[in-house]
N, C-alpha and C positions, 0 to 999 in steps of 0.2 A: 649151113643152115638149112632146114627143110622148110619149104614153103607152107603156109597155112592158108586155108580157104575159109573165108568168112562171108556169110550173107548178112547184110546190113539192112534189113527192110524197116522203113519208117513210114507211118501214116501220118499225114498232118491234116490239121483242121484250121484253115486260116494260117496264121502265123505260128500257131502253136503245133509242137509234135505231140500228137495224141498218144502214140505208142512207138517204140522203137527198142533197141537191144538193151540199153541201159535201163530203161523203164521196166521191161520185162524182168530183167535181172533184180531189180528192186521189189517188184511184185513177189517174186519168188523168195527172197530175203524175208519180206513181211510175213509170208506165209510160214516160213520156217520159224521165225522168231517171235511171231505175235505181236511186234511192236515196231513201229516206225523208228524209234531210237535206236534198238538193237540192230534192225535192218541196216540203218545209215553206219553205225559204227562197223558192222561187219563189212560194208562196202567201202570204208574209208571216206565217207563224206559227211558233211554236217548235217545235224537233224533239220535245220531250215531249209537245206538243198532238198533233202528227201521228202520233206513236206511240201515243198513247191512242186516237185515232180508229181507227187500224188495229187495234189490239188488240180494240176494241169489235167492229168487224166480223168479225174472225177468230172471236170467241167466238159471235157471233150466227148464224153459217152453219154448216152440217153440216161443211164443210170450210174450209181457209184460203183467203182471198182474195189475201193477200200472204204472201210467204215470203222468207226471206233466202237469198241464193245463197252458196255456198262461196267462199272466197277464191281468189285466183290471182295473176297478175301485178299485178293493179290492185287486189286486195283484196277481192273480193266485191262485193255490192250487195243490192239488194231488187228483187223482180219480182212481177208479178201472176201468179198461178196460172191454169190455164185457168177454174176457177170465177170468179176475179176478173175476167177478160176477158168472161166471159159476164154477170155482174152489171152490168158497165158498159154492154155492148151492149144487154141487155134494158131497162135503165134509160133509155137515151137513146131507144130504140124507143118505150117507153111514153110518154115526152114528146112524140114526134113524132105518135104516134097520138092523144093527147089533144088536142093542138093542132089536128090535122085534124078530130076528131070535134066539137070545140067552135067551130071557125071561124065558122059563121053566128050563133051567140049571142054570141061575142066581137065580131064586126063590129057587131051591134045594140048591145051595150053601149058600144062605142067611140063610137058616134054620140051618146051622152049625155055624153060627156067635155068639159070645158071646153076651149076653144082658146087 
């Protein structure tokens, strides 16, 4: 089995996890689907769980990261705000920077892994 490397950055605010890998995945699913319901379904979680995660993020940041869109012919939906898009982009860039910065150390560590 080939080892996998994962950086698991979490930013907390008090007892709340403001942002972490699962919340970023949820934000990306909301952006793709335009709906918390569809994003939750895609990720295999309940709507309530997804809504609670979004609510926590919205409370932890100075502005909303996700907001409801007004109805129309299709009945509205949910979208990332510009702040939400920025949060996702910065988080993913941090992951890439961390992987690049630690590449030599990771290679050395992987040499000690069982094959």
